[in-house]
C-alpha positions as CSV (number, residue, x, y, z in Angstrom):
1,Q,0.0,0.0,0.0
2,V,1.4,3.3,-1.1
3,H,1.4,6.1,1.6
4,M,2.1,9.7,0.8
5,A,2.6,12.6,3.3
6,E,2.6,16.2,2.1
7,S,4.2,19.0,4.0
8,G,5.4,22.6,3.4
9,G,2.1,24.5,3.0
10,G,1.2,27.7,4.8
11,L,0.4,31.4,4.3
12,V,2.4,33.4,1.9
13,Q,2.0,36.8,0.3
14,A,1.3,37.2,-3.4
15,G,4.6,37.1,-5.4
16,G,6.2,34.8,-2.8
17,S,7.4,31.2,-2.9
18,V,6.7,28.0,-1.2
19,R,8.1,24.5,-1.6
20,L,5.9,21.5,-0.9
21,S,7.3,18.0,-0.2
22,C,5.6,14.6,-0.6
23,A,7.3,11.7,1.1
24,V,6.3,8.4,-0.4
25,S,6.5,5.0,1.1
26,G,5.5,1.6,-0.3
27,P,5.9,0.3,-3.9
28,T,6.8,3.7,-5.5
29,F,7.8,2.4,-9.0
30,N,4.6,0.6,-9.9
31,N,3.6,3.1,-12.5
32,G,6.7,5.3,-12.6
33,A,5.2,8.7,-12.0
34,M,4.0,11.0,-9.3
35,A,1.8,14.1,-9.6
36,W,0.5,17.2,-7.7
37,F,-3.1,18.2,-7.9
38,R,-4.8,21.0,-6.1
39,Q,-8.4,21.8,-5.1
40,A,-9.6,25.3,-4.4
41,P,-12.8,25.8,-2.3
42,G,-15.9,24.8,-4.3
43,K,-13.9,23.6,-7.3
44,E,-12.8,20.3,-8.8
45,H,-9.3,18.8,-8.4
46,E,-6.9,20.5,-10.9
47,F,-3.8,18.9,-12.3
48,A,-0.7,20.9,-11.4
49,A,2.4,18.9,-12.3
50,A,3.8,15.4,-12.8
51,I,7.2,13.7,-12.9
52,T,8.5,10.2,-13.7
53,W,10.7,8.6,-11.1
54,T,13.2,7.2,-13.5
55,L,13.9,9.8,-16.2
56,G,12.5,12.8,-14.4
57,D,10.3,13.8,-17.3
58,T,7.9,16.5,-16.3
59,S,4.5,18.0,-17.3
60,Y,2.6,21.0,-16.0
61,G,-0.9,22.3,-16.0
62,D,-1.4,25.5,-18.0
63,S,-2.2,27.6,-15.0
64,V,1.1,26.9,-13.3
65,K,3.5,26.5,-16.2
66,G,6.5,28.7,-15.9
67,R,5.9,29.4,-12.2
68,F,6.0,25.9,-10.6
69,T,8.7,23.3,-10.8
70,I,8.3,19.6,-9.9
71,S,11.3,17.6,-8.9
72,R,12.1,14.3,-7.2
73,D,14.7,12.7,-4.9
74,N,14.8,9.0,-5.7
75,A,17.0,8.2,-2.7
76,Q,14.6,9.9,-0.4
77,N,11.4,8.7,-2.2
78,T,10.3,12.3,-2.1
79,V,8.7,14.6,-4.7
80,Y,8.8,18.4,-4.4
81,L,6.8,21.2,-5.9
82,Q,8.6,24.6,-5.9
83,M,6.0,27.3,-6.4
84,N,7.1,30.8,-7.3
85,S,5.4,34.0,-8.2
86,L,2.4,32.9,-6.3
87,K,-1.0,34.4,-6.9
88,P,-4.2,34.5,-4.7
89,E,-5.8,32.1,-7.2
90,D,-3.2,29.5,-6.3
91,T,-4.8,29.2,-2.9
92,A,-5.9,25.6,-2.6
93,V,-5.2,22.3,-0.8
94,Y,-2.4,20.6,-2.6
95,Y,-2.4,16.8,-2.9
96,C,0.2,14.3,-3.9
97,N,-1.0,11.5,-6.1
98,D,0.6,8.4,-7.6
99,L,-1.6,8.2,-10.7
100,E,-3.0,4.9,-9.5
101,G,-5.7,6.2,-7.3
102,N,-3.7,6.9,-4.1
103,W,-3.8,10.4,-2.5
104,G,-2.0,12.1,0.3
105,Q,-3.9,14.0,3.0
106,G,-3.2,17.3,1.4
107,T,-1.5,20.5,2.6
108,Q,-3.1,23.9,2.5
109,V,-1.5,26.8,0.7
110,T,-3.0,30.2,1.1
111,V,-1.8,33.2,-0.9
112,S,-2.8,36.6,0.4
113,S,-3.1,39.6,-1.9
């Protein structure tokens, strides 16, 4: 059973930066990729970024492209999301996901204007 634990969220001013971490335990290489999603109040889950464990290939949602960077540390089984130039509309709960239906508990990011 895959377990994911997110950390690093908090309150930040617009234009600031935050780095989220997702520590993964269990069979992490079943599908070879990890992703970050986010959910703002009253909205559906939105794809933010994904990365493959082996080659580190990345993909990003249009709303975060150029501002967010996903990375991974294979030795630590940890995935990161570096978020720069934050906007109030980035306010959401950010979730780690293994693209096989497993989710972390989420971490809140609030961006004040």
